N, C-alpha and C positions, 0 to 999 in steps of 0.2 A: 486359453490356448497358450501353449509354451512353444517357443521357437528356439532353435540353436543357431547362433550366429558366430561367424569367424571374424576377428578383427584383422584388418590388413596391416601390412608393414607401415603404412602411413597412419594407422590408428582409425581407419574408416570402417564402418559397418554398413550392410545393406539391409534395410527393413523389408521383410517379405511383402509381396503385393497384397495379400489378404489382410495383413496388419495395417498397411497404409490405408486401404479402403475402409476398414472398420473404424479407424481413427480420423478419417477425412484428411489424411496427409497427401498433399499434391506437390508436384515440383514447385519449389520456391516457398513452401510453407516453413515458417520459423517455428522452432521448438525450444522449449526450456529443457535443460539437462540438469537434473538434480541428483545429488548423492546423499543418501541417508544410511549411515553405517557403511555396510558393504554392498548396498543395493543401489542400482542406477535406475533412475526414472527418466523417461523421455515423454514430455508433455507438449502436445501441439499447442501453439499460441493461437488464440482466436483471431479471425480476420479483423474484427473490430474490438480491440482490447477494452476501450472505454465502455462500449455498449455491454460487453460481457460482465462488467463490474456493477452494472445497474442493480440496486437493491442489496448489494453485499454489505453495506454499512448498517443495515437495520438491526443487526445483532448487537450493536453497541449501546442501545438504549431505546426507551419508548418514545422520547421526544424527538424533535427535529434536530438536525445537526447545527442549524443556525442558533437555536436556543442553547445548545451545549457550548458552542463557540462563545456566545455572549456571556454565559456563566463563567467560562474559563478566563475570558478577558477581564471580567469584574474581579475575579480572584487575583489576577496578575496586577491590576491597578491597586488593590488593597496591599499586596506585598510590596509594591514599589513605594506606596505612600508610607508604610511603616519603615522601610529602608531609608527613605528621605528624612523622616523625622528622627531616626536614630543618628543620622549623620549631621543634620543641620538644625534640628529642633523643629517646633511647629512652624508652618508656613505663615507669613504675615498676612493679615486680613487685607483685602483689597479696599481701597478708599471708596467711600460712597460719593458718587458724583453730586455736585451742588445743583440745586434747581434754580 
């Protein structure tokens, strides 16, 4: 459906009741306002934003996010170790405690 809206002097618009009902927009509903090129998008924010994101990260890989985080941290540690060695040389060996 296409609606024609008039912008008031204050820059306000009124969303038609049918549109609000279809999108579930009630008084007090927060919406995202996004501009792409010359097109304006009004996107209702879900009541529970965290819950609405559940499962949205599955697109980033087949493994778990924990495994991905551990791999990334291991790479960070290797980079830091190489950086340390370039700056200060090899780390000294820890002394072996006497028995």
